[in-house]
VOROTOR-659645 format. One record per residue (C-alpha): x, y, z. Coordinates in steps of 0.2 Angstrom, whole numbers, plus 5000, padded with zeros to 4 digits. Last residue first. Layout:
<sites>
XYZ
...
</sites>
This chain:
<sites>
500451134935
500651274949
500551154964
500451214980
498551224987
498251104972
499150944980
498150974998
497150804995
498150694983
497250714966
496250534963
497150464946
498050344958
499650224956
500450114970
499050044979
498050024963
496850124954
497250114935
497850274925
497150244908
498250214892
498850344880
499650344862
498950204852
498950184834
497250094829
497649994820
498849834821
500549884819
501849894804
502550044810
502150184796
501350304811
502450284826
502050204842
502650294856
504150284868
503550404883
504950414897
505350304911
506750364923
508050254929
508750224945
510650234945
510750344929
509350454935
510350504952
511850574941
510650644928
509450724943
510650844951
510650994938
508750994940
508851034958
508151194956
506451124950
506351014965
504651084973
504151004990
502350994995
502150935013
500750835022
500150785039
499250645045
498850575062
498450395068
497750295082
498450115081
497749945083
499249815077
498649635071
500449525073
501349415061
501949235062
500849105069
501748965076
500648805081
500648745099
498948835103
497948715093
496248755090
496148925095
497548965083
498649115089
498949295085
499749425095
501549425090
502749285085
504049395080
504049455098
504949285103
506549345095
507549195101
509049275111
510549295099
511649145098
511949175079
512749355084
513149475071
511349505065
511249685069
510349815059
508949715053
508749615068
508549785078
507249835066
506149675066
506349655085
505849835088
504349825077
503649695089
504249785104
503149925099
501749835095
501649755113
501849945120
500349985109
500350115095
500250305093
500450295073
501150465063
500650455045
501650575034
501050625018
502250675006
502050784989
503450774977
503850904963
504550854947
506450864945
506650674943
507550534953
508050634969
507750504982
506350534995
507050495013
506450435032
505750455047
506950585054
506450685070
506650865066
505650925084
505050835099
504250945111
504250865129
503050785138
504050625139
505550635129
506750495138
505550345138
504550435124
504850275113
505050305093
504850165079
505450195060
505350035051
506150085034
505150035018
504550205013
503050205001
502850264985
501350324975
501450364957
500250494950
499150514936
498350674926
497050594913
497350474899
499250434904
500750414892
501050254884
502850154884
503150044869
504649924874
505849884862
507149734862
506749714843
505249804837
505749914822
506849814812
506549644819
504749654816
504949724799
506049584795
504449464801
503349544789
503349414774
503349264787
501749344796
501849444812
501249384828
501149544841
501149514859
499449624863
499649724880
497949744888
496449874889
495849834871
497549864863
499349914870
500749844860
502049714860
503849654864
503749724882
502149844885
502349994896
500850074903
500350244913
501950364909
501850534911
502050524932
501450654945
502350614960
501550554977
502550494992
501850395006
502350395023
502650295038
503050335058
502850205072
502550285090
502550225107
501750325121
501850325140
500450445147
500250595155
501550715148
500950715130
502150705116
502150865106
502650825088
503950885075
504150765059
505650755048
505950685028
507750685021
507750755004
508750684990
510450614984
510950444978
512750404980
513450264969
514250094973
515250024959
514649844954
514649884934
512849864936
512850004949
512649974966
511450104975
511650234988
510550315001
510150485007
511750575000
511850754994
510550815007
508950915004
507950945021
506050915018
505050965035
503350895042
502350995056
501350985072
501050805071
499450755082
499550615095
497950525094
497550425111
497850235110
496650105102
496349955115
497149785108
496249615108
497349455106
497049395089
496349255082
496749125069
495448965061
495948835050
494248805038
495248745023
494748905016
495648995030
494649085043
495349255050
494649345066
495549505072
495249605088
494749775093
494449875108
493950055106
494950195116
495350295102
494150285088
494050165072
494050185054
493050125039
492550245024
493250135012
492549975016
493649855024
495249785016
495849615013
497449595001
497749484987
497249624974
495649654984
494849534995
493449615005
493249615024
491949605036
491549715052
490849635066
490049725081
490149655099
490049855104
491549865115
492349715108
492349785090
492849645078
493749665062
493549505050
494349405036
493549255028
494849185016
494749154998
496649184994
498049145004
499449244996
501149164993
502849165000
504549094995
506048994995
506748924979
507048754974
505948764960
504548824970
504548804989
503048865000
502748975015
500849055017
500249225015
498649325023
498749515023
497549625033
497249805028
496649975038
497250135031
495950195019
495050295033
495950355047
495850295065
496950135062
496949955059
498449845054
498449655051
499849565045
499649365045
501049235042
500549045041
501848905039
501148795023
503048735020
504248695034
506148685032
507648595032
509148715030
510148815018
508548865006
508948974992
508049144995
506749224984
506449404987
504549434987
503949594979
503149714991
501049704993
500549765011
502049715022
503449585018
503549415021
503749265033
504649085036
505149005050
506448865045
506948715055
508548655065
508148755082
509648845085
510248875069
508648895062
507949025075
509349145069
509049095052
507349145052
507649305061
508749355045
507149295035
506049425046
507249565040
507249525022
505349515022
504949665032
506049755018
</sites>
């Protein structure tokens, strides 16, 4: 979502300045290639950094612009030296590169009132810093609610028909402090148990990977009969959860609600793609005014692109700079936030009759097993590991068992 928003900002700037500025999505989304329509610049750097008061919530993504086969894309910059710096204690926290993202240790977290900055050194020696930010106070979430709605989003089918998708809208309640200005960013993660852990296209799962089958000539008719256009799908060796993230920028200022109880503030939706229960964990971030302005720019441009002569979105530049070249554009920002979490378990069995319509638009993976008698290498395999990634885990979400009956 961030990638598409920033592309729109780029086109505004291109119209006025006749060159392209590139950026990308937050923390591991797929890139949407765009055919360039103007002169552009390669090797532009985009840094997205986030640091919070909760463990496993801090990260840094470093990427650059690139032209591939006439398409406009971004790619991770690997091999960087990335660190958080505690300005109160002059303490340096080094980050580790994991799957193209830079992460601190799992137990790392910050405290409200601490001042932090980001330092990034590229493999070519280029150095980037952030302006220090102080972590605001924590504002707790009082409750999370999920309310069913016949339309929470829509998709365009292969035939070109727009189809409404039903699901649950997610709301939060919280008490805004009266003695300070507060700016909020809301995100959430949705956990849902999955029955499939691996899909192999035109092959089978063996020794930890998908093996493309190479049949001898006398067996090729069997390949055509058994395997033509077939994906083998494997179950999970252990209980496994898929993790989905809301892709909408939800920000809130207490300018008109200072000191009040904020009730049923909508932060996103969970489409109904199966009748399995889901477990949603809401992240409420109290952020600085500067961070709020940055995210507001992304949100405003995504919702209103009618004017090519709109003011230059300077907040897109964020709080990052090259100390050796102050004229260089460094896109993105480093955000210091204080975080409060709250979770909700939502059963959907009573909505089973509504799933079929939604599933026809989204698609639901089912196990498509290997069958005895097929010309496949031994041994026949039916299950695959639940690999730990940003989008999948075998670690039961904290609180799941308090509600789940499975």
